[in-house]
N, C-alpha and C positions, 0 to 999 in steps of 0.2 A: 566457470561458475557452476554451482550446484543446481541440479534440476529440482524444482519443487514438486513434492508429492501433491495429489489432488487436495487434501485437506490437512495441512500441517497446523499445529497450534500457533497462536499469535506469538507466544514466547519463543518457540522454535524459530519462527521466521525472523523475529527481532534479533535473536542470537546469530543467525546466518548473515543478516545485514550488517550487524556490528563487526563480525569477523571478516566481512568483505567477500563472503562466499556467494552472495547474490546481491544485486543492487536493489535499492528501494524502488527504483523505476521499474525494474523487471517484475517485482512483486505486484506493484500497482497495476501494471499493464496486464498481468495475468488475472488479477481480480476484476478489472474492468471487462476483460473478455468473458469471464464467467458471468458477470452481471448482465452483459449484453445477451448472452445465450439463454439466461433464465428469467430475466425481468418480465418479459411478456407473460410467461406462464405463472410466475410467482407474484408479480406485482407487489414486491416487498418494499420498494422505495418510491417516494413521491418526487424526490429530486436526487440526482447523482451529479456531483460536480467533478467531472472527469478532468477538466483542465486544472482545477484547483488541486486535485489529488496528485496529478503528475508534477505540478509545480512544487508541492510539498515533498514529494519523493525526491525531486532534484535537490531541494534544500538539504534533505537528510543525507543524500549521497555526497554532496559537497562538504557537509559538516564532518562526515566520516573521513573523507579524503584529507581534510585539514585538521583532523583529530580534535574537533570541537565536541564538547560534552553534548549529547543529544537532548539532555534536559533543557538546554538553552535554545533549542530549535522550536519555533512556534508551529504547531500542527493543528489547524482548525478542523472542525467537523466537516466531512466531505460528502455526507449523504444524510438524507432525512428519511427515517423509516415511518411508514404509515402504521399507526397504532391500531 
């Protein structure tokens, strides 16, 4: 698997996931770790649905393994940002 740089673009990450170079679960796990490390200082989100994010990542990974078009995978909002 490809190691993610600290701040790759969303497009680059999506391409890595589609090519199977990194799993969606690994990306989400990395993002959740970063959120956990910075949320107290930044207080950027009022709600983070970690379980929902991981479940969605697992659906994406399963779709890729089954060669299902990712446009058919439901991906709900997983965090609410405090405006």
